[in-house]
C-alpha positions as CSV (number, residue, x, y, z in Angstrom):
1,X,0.1,0.0,-0.1
2,X,1.2,3.7,-0.5
3,X,-0.1,7.1,0.5
4,X,-2.8,9.1,-1.5
5,X,-2.7,12.7,-2.6
6,X,-4.9,15.5,-1.0
7,X,-7.6,14.5,-3.7
8,X,-8.0,10.9,-2.4
9,X,-6.2,9.6,-5.3
10,X,-2.9,7.0,-5.5
11,X,0.5,9.0,-5.3
12,X,2.6,8.6,-8.5
13,X,5.5,9.4,-6.6
14,X,4.8,7.1,-3.4
15,X,4.3,4.4,-6.2
16,X,7.6,4.9,-7.7
17,X,9.3,4.8,-4.4
18,X,7.7,1.4,-3.4
19,X,8.2,-0.4,-6.8
20,X,10.3,-3.3,-6.9
21,X,11.5,-5.6,-9.1
22,X,8.8,-8.2,-7.7
23,X,5.7,-5.7,-8.5
24,X,3.6,-7.5,-10.8
25,X,0.4,-5.1,-10.7
26,X,-0.3,-1.4,-9.5
27,X,-3.7,-0.8,-8.7
28,X,-4.8,2.8,-8.7
29,X,-8.3,3.4,-7.1
30,X,-10.8,5.9,-8.7
31,X,-12.0,7.1,-5.5
32,X,-15.7,9.2,-5.4
33,X,-15.8,8.8,-9.1
34,X,-12.6,11.3,-10.2
35,X,-9.9,9.3,-12.3
36,X,-6.4,8.5,-11.0
37,X,-3.4,10.0,-12.9
38,X,-3.2,7.2,-15.5
39,X,-0.6,8.6,-17.9
40,X,1.5,9.2,-14.9
41,X,1.2,5.7,-14.0
42,X,1.6,4.1,-17.3
43,X,4.6,6.2,-18.1
44,X,6.0,4.8,-14.8
45,X,5.7,1.2,-16.1
46,X,6.8,1.8,-19.3
47,X,10.2,3.4,-18.0
48,X,12.8,1.6,-19.4
49,X,14.7,0.8,-16.2
50,X,11.4,-0.3,-14.7
51,X,10.9,-2.9,-17.5
52,X,14.6,-4.0,-17.6
53,X,14.3,-4.6,-13.8
54,X,11.0,-6.8,-14.1
55,X,10.9,-10.0,-12.7
56,X,7.9,-11.8,-14.5
57,X,6.8,-15.4,-12.5
58,X,4.7,-17.1,-15.6
59,X,4.5,-16.8,-19.3
60,X,2.0,-13.9,-19.3
61,X,3.9,-12.0,-17.0
62,X,7.0,-12.5,-19.2
63,X,4.6,-11.4,-22.4
64,X,3.7,-8.1,-20.7
65,X,7.4,-7.4,-19.7
66,X,6.6,-4.6,-17.3
67,X,3.9,-4.6,-13.9
68,X,0.5,-4.3,-15.2
69,X,-1.9,-1.7,-14.6
70,X,-5.2,-2.8,-12.9
71,X,-7.8,0.0,-12.4
72,X,-10.3,-0.5,-9.7
73,X,-13.1,1.7,-11.4
74,X,-15.9,1.0,-9.3
75,X,-16.8,4.6,-8.2
76,X,-16.1,5.9,-12.0
77,X,-18.1,4.6,-14.6
78,X,-18.9,7.0,-16.9
79,X,-15.8,9.5,-16.1
80,X,-13.8,10.9,-18.5
81,X,-9.7,11.2,-18.4
82,X,-7.8,13.2,-21.3
83,X,-11.0,12.5,-23.6
84,X,-11.2,8.6,-22.8
85,X,-13.7,6.9,-21.0
86,X,-12.3,4.9,-17.9
87,X,-12.1,1.5,-19.0
88,X,-10.1,2.5,-22.0
89,X,-7.0,4.1,-19.8
90,X,-5.4,1.1,-17.9
91,X,-4.5,-2.3,-19.1
92,X,-7.3,-3.9,-17.0
93,X,-10.2,-2.0,-15.7
94,X,-13.1,-3.5,-13.3
95,X,-16.1,-1.8,-12.4
96,X,-19.1,-2.6,-9.5
97,X,-22.6,-2.6,-10.4
98,X,-23.4,-3.1,-6.7
99,X,-26.5,-1.6,-5.3
100,X,-25.1,1.5,-4.1
101,X,-23.5,2.3,-7.3
102,X,-24.0,4.8,-9.9
103,X,-25.3,2.0,-12.2
104,X,-26.5,-1.2,-10.6
105,X,-27.5,-4.5,-11.5
106,X,-28.4,-5.3,-8.0
107,X,-24.8,-6.9,-7.8
108,X,-22.1,-7.9,-10.1
109,X,-19.5,-6.0,-12.4
110,X,-17.5,-5.7,-15.2
111,X,-13.9,-5.9,-16.2
112,X,-12.7,-4.2,-19.5
113,X,-9.5,-5.4,-21.4
114,X,-7.5,-2.8,-22.9
115,X,-4.3,-5.0,-23.0
116,X,-1.4,-4.2,-25.2
117,X,-1.7,-5.6,-28.5
118,X,0.7,-8.6,-27.8
119,X,-2.1,-10.0,-26.3
120,X,-5.1,-11.7,-28.1
121,X,-8.3,-9.9,-26.0
122,X,-10.6,-12.1,-27.4
123,X,-8.8,-15.3,-26.1
124,X,-8.8,-13.7,-22.5
125,X,-12.1,-12.6,-22.8
126,X,-13.2,-16.4,-23.5
127,X,-10.8,-17.6,-20.6
128,X,-12.4,-15.5,-18.4
129,X,-15.9,-16.5,-19.3
130,X,-14.9,-20.3,-18.8
131,X,-13.5,-19.5,-15.5
132,X,-16.7,-17.7,-14.1
133,X,-18.6,-20.6,-15.3
134,X,-17.1,-23.6,-13.3
135,X,-14.4,-23.9,-15.9
136,X,-17.3,-25.5,-18.2
137,X,-16.8,-25.4,-21.9
138,X,-20.6,-24.2,-22.4
139,X,-23.1,-22.4,-20.4
140,X,-26.7,-23.1,-20.0
141,X,-27.8,-21.7,-23.2
142,X,-25.5,-23.6,-25.4
143,X,-26.0,-27.0,-23.5
144,X,-29.8,-26.4,-24.2
145,X,-29.4,-26.4,-28.2
146,X,-30.7,-29.3,-30.2
147,X,-27.5,-32.4,-30.1
148,X,-25.3,-29.5,-28.3
149,X,-25.4,-31.5,-24.8
150,X,-21.6,-32.6,-24.7
151,X,-19.1,-30.4,-22.8
152,X,-16.0,-30.4,-20.9
153,X,-14.6,-28.8,-17.8
154,X,-11.1,-27.1,-18.5
155,X,-10.6,-26.2,-14.7
156,X,-11.9,-25.8,-11.5
157,X,-13.3,-22.0,-12.0
158,X,-15.9,-20.3,-9.9
159,X,-19.7,-19.7,-9.8
160,X,-19.6,-16.0,-10.6
161,X,-21.4,-15.2,-14.1
162,X,-24.0,-12.6,-14.3
163,X,-27.5,-13.6,-14.4
164,X,-29.6,-12.9,-17.1
165,X,-32.3,-10.9,-14.7
166,X,-29.0,-8.8,-13.3
167,X,-27.9,-8.1,-16.9
168,X,-31.7,-7.0,-17.8
169,X,-31.8,-4.3,-15.1
170,X,-28.2,-3.2,-16.4
171,X,-29.0,-2.7,-20.0
172,X,-32.2,-0.7,-18.5
173,X,-29.7,1.1,-16.5
174,X,-27.2,1.6,-19.0
175,X,-29.5,3.1,-21.4
176,X,-30.3,6.3,-19.5
177,X,-27.1,6.4,-17.8
178,X,-25.5,9.4,-19.5
179,X,-28.6,11.5,-20.4
180,X,-30.5,11.2,-16.5
181,X,-28.1,9.6,-14.0
182,X,-25.1,11.4,-14.8
183,X,-26.9,14.7,-15.2
184,X,-28.8,14.6,-12.2
185,X,-25.9,13.7,-10.1
186,X,-24.0,16.5,-11.4
187,X,-26.8,19.1,-10.4
188,X,-26.6,17.5,-7.2
189,X,-22.9,17.8,-6.6
190,X,-23.0,21.6,-8.2
191,X,-25.7,22.4,-5.5
192,X,-23.7,21.2,-2.5
193,X,-20.5,23.3,-4.2
194,X,-22.4,26.2,-4.5
195,X,-23.8,25.9,-0.9
196,X,-20.2,25.0,0.8
197,X,-17.7,27.0,-1.4
198,X,-18.0,30.5,0.4
199,X,-18.0,28.7,4.0
200,X,-13.9,28.4,5.1
201,X,-15.2,25.5,7.2
202,X,-15.2,22.9,4.3
203,X,-12.8,21.6,2.0
204,X,-14.8,21.0,-1.1
205,X,-13.9,17.7,-3.4
206,X,-12.2,18.3,-6.6
207,X,-14.9,16.4,-9.1
208,X,-14.1,18.6,-12.9
209,X,-10.7,19.5,-14.0
210,X,-9.0,20.3,-17.3
211,X,-8.1,16.6,-17.8
212,X,-10.9,14.9,-15.7
213,X,-14.4,14.5,-15.2
214,X,-16.1,12.4,-12.7
215,X,-18.7,10.1,-12.6
216,X,-20.4,12.2,-9.3
217,X,-20.1,9.1,-7.2
218,X,-19.4,10.2,-3.7
219,X,-19.5,14.1,-2.7
220,X,-16.6,13.7,-0.4
221,X,-16.9,16.7,1.8
222,X,-14.0,17.6,4.3
223,X,-14.3,19.7,7.2
224,X,-11.3,22.0,8.4
225,X,-9.7,21.9,11.5
226,X,-11.4,18.8,12.9
227,X,-10.1,15.9,14.8
228,X,-11.6,12.4,13.6
229,X,-13.6,12.3,16.8
230,X,-14.9,16.0,16.3
231,X,-16.0,15.0,12.6
232,X,-17.6,12.1,14.6
233,X,-19.3,14.4,16.6
234,X,-20.6,16.3,13.4
235,X,-21.8,13.5,11.9
236,X,-23.8,12.3,15.0
237,X,-25.6,16.1,15.3
238,X,-26.4,15.8,11.4
239,X,-27.8,12.2,12.1
240,X,-30.1,13.9,14.7
241,X,-31.7,15.9,12.0
242,X,-32.9,13.0,10.0
243,X,-30.1,13.3,7.4
244,X,-28.1,10.2,7.1
245,X,-24.4,10.9,5.7
246,X,-21.3,8.4,5.4
247,X,-17.6,8.1,5.7
248,X,-15.7,7.0,2.3
249,X,-13.7,5.2,3.4
250,X,-12.2,3.6,7.1
251,X,-8.6,3.0,5.6
252,X,-7.2,-0.3,5.0
253,X,-4.3,-0.1,7.4
254,X,-6.8,0.7,10.4
255,X,-8.9,-2.3,9.8
256,X,-8.1,-5.8,12.1
257,X,-6.9,-7.8,9.0
258,X,-4.5,-5.3,7.9
259,X,-3.3,-4.5,11.0
260,X,-2.3,-8.1,11.9
261,X,-0.5,-7.9,8.3
262,X,1.9,-5.3,10.1
263,X,0.0,-2.2,8.2
264,X,0.1,1.1,10.7
265,X,-1.8,4.4,9.5
266,X,1.2,6.3,11.0
267,X,2.6,5.4,7.6
268,X,-0.3,6.9,5.5
269,X,-0.7,10.4,7.0
270,X,-2.3,12.0,4.0
271,X,-4.9,9.3,4.0
272,X,-5.5,9.4,7.5
273,X,-5.9,13.1,7.3
274,X,-8.6,12.7,4.5
275,X,-10.4,10.2,6.3
276,X,-10.5,12.1,9.6
277,X,-12.0,14.8,8.2
278,X,-14.5,13.7,5.4
279,X,-18.3,13.3,5.3
280,X,-19.9,11.8,2.3
281,X,-23.1,13.6,1.7
282,X,-26.4,11.8,0.1
283,X,-26.2,11.5,-4.0
284,X,-28.4,9.7,-5.8
285,X,-31.1,10.0,-8.6
286,X,-34.4,10.6,-6.8
287,X,-33.1,13.1,-4.3
288,X,-35.4,16.1,-4.6
289,X,-33.9,19.6,-4.6
290,X,-35.7,20.0,-1.4
291,X,-33.8,17.2,-0.1
292,X,-30.6,18.5,-1.1
293,X,-31.2,21.9,0.7
294,X,-32.4,19.9,3.5
295,X,-28.8,18.2,3.6
296,X,-27.2,21.0,3.2
297,X,-28.6,22.9,6.4
298,X,-28.2,19.6,8.3
299,X,-24.3,19.9,7.5
300,X,-24.3,23.4,8.2
301,X,-26.0,23.1,11.6
302,X,-24.3,20.1,12.3
303,X,-20.7,22.1,12.2
304,X,-22.4,24.9,14.5
305,X,-22.2,22.4,17.5
């Protein structure tokens, strides 16, 4: 793990410091929907010295010849980075369609392949499909075709293929995503920004820059000059006004599983500072303008103590 920048996104300088010949993959996370600095990350793994020192441990890694860049874009479906959609800016990108995401199929996700031309993306796609279907050579529909009953199992795979019902929900969501969902989420983001930008108590999230446009997934408002405990007390006062807010996220080094592995939040000061002052405000399609104003008033009242 490496520390992040004040914008919540992974620090390329810290990636560079942590990189070793044994590094096989770099996993940037598009927190809140804003894409990471993918040009700088891709330039880093393409560096001649990095490639020269890379130590592959299997045939695919030999073919790659450098660390893979695997984007965690669970928050950033529909975001833009330098004229490209997320999903096309890293070697592999993983999206989430969980119930709380901008676009949902109730559960599930998608993998996007944008590997170098030395790889056969279609062949890798077939392998992933097989692996997600118990390692079988045919899915249920294919086996129902007349005379097509025989199948094989190539490996001990997993049962993690998307259901037809989930896919149907996703197609409906996708059809209205740009024109309705992202449009409404941006309106809510802009309303929050207009309400808090002149108030020195708050630090606003970055969600539109020259190179980047967010998917408006999480409005990560930070309160200036407060401790973690004071932030928690502010949240409690907001809750008492019947407004639900959240925190994105408790840093991994603060969680028991990672503490057991030796991680210490003291080694990630920017991450902790971001977390300790952050309050995620409600953003969802059916949130009305009146409810947005209710949230704004509750947050300001909560900070009044």
